[in-house]
C-alpha positions in Angstrom: 117.2 101.0 82.7 116.7 97.5 84.1 117.1 97.8 87.7 115.5 94.7 89.4 114.7 92.6 86.3 116.4 89.3 86.9 114.9 87.8 83.9 116.7 87.5 80.5 114.0 88.0 78.2 116.2 86.6 75.0 114.6 88.9 72.9 111.4 86.7 73.0 107.6 87.6 74.5 107.0 85.5 77.6 104.7 82.6 76.0 107.3 82.0 73.2 110.5 82.3 75.9 108.5 79.7 78.0 107.8 77.4 75.2 111.5 77.6 73.9 112.8 76.6 77.4 110.5 73.8 77.8 111.7 72.6 74.5 115.4 72.8 75.2 114.9 71.5 78.6 113.5 68.4 76.9 116.1 67.8 74.5 118.8 68.3 77.1 116.9 65.6 79.0 116.6 63.4 76.2 120.1 63.8 74.5 122.0 64.5 77.8 123.9 67.6 76.1 122.9 70.4 73.7 125.0 72.9 72.0 123.5 76.7 72.3 124.3 80.2 72.8 125.8 81.0 76.4 122.6 83.4 77.0 120.2 80.6 76.3 122.3 78.1 78.3 122.5 79.9 81.5 118.7 80.9 81.4 118.2 77.1 80.7 120.3 76.2 84.0 117.8 78.4 86.0 115.0 76.7 84.2 115.9 73.0 84.1 117.6 72.4 88.0 114.7 73.1 89.9 113.1 70.3 87.7 115.7 68.0 88.1 115.7 68.9 91.9 111.6 68.1 91.6 112.3 64.5 90.1 114.3 63.0 92.8 111.2 62.2 94.8 109.0 59.9 92.5 105.5 60.7 93.5 102.3 61.5 91.5 102.7 65.3 92.4 105.9 65.8 91.5 105.4 64.3 88.2 102.7 66.4 87.6 104.5 69.4 88.4 107.3 68.3 86.2 104.8 67.8 83.1 103.4 71.2 83.7 106.8 72.8 82.7 108.3 70.1 80.1 105.0 69.3 78.5 106.3 65.9 77.5 105.4 62.6 78.5 108.6 60.9 76.9 110.8 63.4 78.8 109.1 63.1 82.1 109.7 59.3 82.2 113.1 59.2 81.0 113.9 62.1 83.8 112.2 59.6 86.4 113.4 56.4 85.3 117.2 57.3 84.0 118.1 60.5 85.3 116.7 60.6 88.9 118.5 57.7 90.3 121.5 59.0 89.1 121.4 62.6 90.5 119.8 61.1 93.8 122.9 62.0 96.0 123.8 65.1 94.5 122.8 68.1 96.1 122.7 70.6 93.2 124.5 71.6 90.3 123.3 68.9 88.0 124.3 70.7 84.7 127.6 72.1 83.4 128.1 74.6 80.7 131.3 74.3 78.6 132.1 77.4 76.2 132.9 76.3 72.7 133.6 79.5 70.7 131.8 81.9 68.5 129.3 81.3 65.9 130.3 82.1 62.2 127.3 84.0 61.3 126.6 86.7 64.2 129.6 86.0 66.2 127.7 84.8 69.1 129.2 83.0 71.9 128.3 79.2 71.9 128.3 76.5 74.2 127.4 73.3 75.4 125.4 72.4 78.4 125.3 68.9 79.7 124.2 66.6 82.7 127.0 66.6 85.1 126.6 62.9 85.8 126.2 61.6 82.0 129.7 62.6 80.7 131.8 59.5 80.8 135.0 61.8 80.2 134.5 63.7 83.6 133.0 60.9 85.4 135.5 57.9 86.0 134.9 55.2 88.5 138.6 54.8 89.0 138.9 58.6 90.5 136.1 57.8 93.1 137.9 54.6 94.4 141.3 55.5 94.8 142.7 56.1 97.8 145.3 58.6 99.1 148.4 56.7 100.2 151.0 58.0 102.9 154.6 58.0 102.0 155.6 56.4 105.3 155.7 52.4 105.3 153.4 51.0 107.8 151.9 47.7 108.5 149.1 48.1 105.5 152.8 48.4 103.2 154.1 45.4 104.4 150.4 43.4 104.0 150.2 44.8 100.6 153.8 44.2 99.2 153.3 40.3 100.6 149.9 40.0 99.2 151.3 41.2 95.8 154.4 38.7 95.9 151.8 36.0 96.6 150.0 37.0 93.9 153.1 37.1 91.5 153.9 33.4 92.4 150.6 32.4 92.1 150.4 33.8 88.3 153.7 32.4 87.5 152.6 28.8 88.5 149.3 28.9 86.6 151.3 30.1 83.5 153.2 27.2 82.6 153.9 25.9 78.9 150.9 24.1 77.9 151.7 20.5 76.9 150.9 18.8 73.4 147.1 18.3 73.0 145.6 15.3 71.7 142.5 15.2 69.6 139.3 14.3 71.3 138.1 10.6 70.7 134.6 11.6 69.1 136.4 14.1 66.7 137.2 12.9 63.4 141.1 13.3 62.7 142.5 14.6 59.6 143.1 11.2 58.0 139.5 10.2 58.1 138.2 13.4 56.2 
């Protein structure tokens, strides 16, 4: 029975499991998303989220602590330079697991684990900037309609038909060629 055993051993001994999770975390940091089995992804999430939280504070101690888990200088520098500024205001939930189906050979459930702030499909700047508008027309609605009307008149004034252009004085004409 497995009463109170919260660690998924993934069929590996302790050293092999730690090395595998370290390598997977480095790959996730460098590539921003990786494909793996669901069990490994859930274990990787538990492994990598505290590391990402630790990277928010850029000190020598936090860098050394993160390096002790990852054992890769390239992954540590990328984590502190690129990823940490993007996740600075996020309070947790740095990864997302998306199930992709079942593997052909052994029918293992596959998924894609990715860093949340690095997926352009889900993170759009327009969604963050839009504001909710009420159905009632108020002063703001009148001001908006007036400014839109002003913009339309200035656009039509600037888009008149261009006059015939004359060749420049310094450029040779077709007859001189």
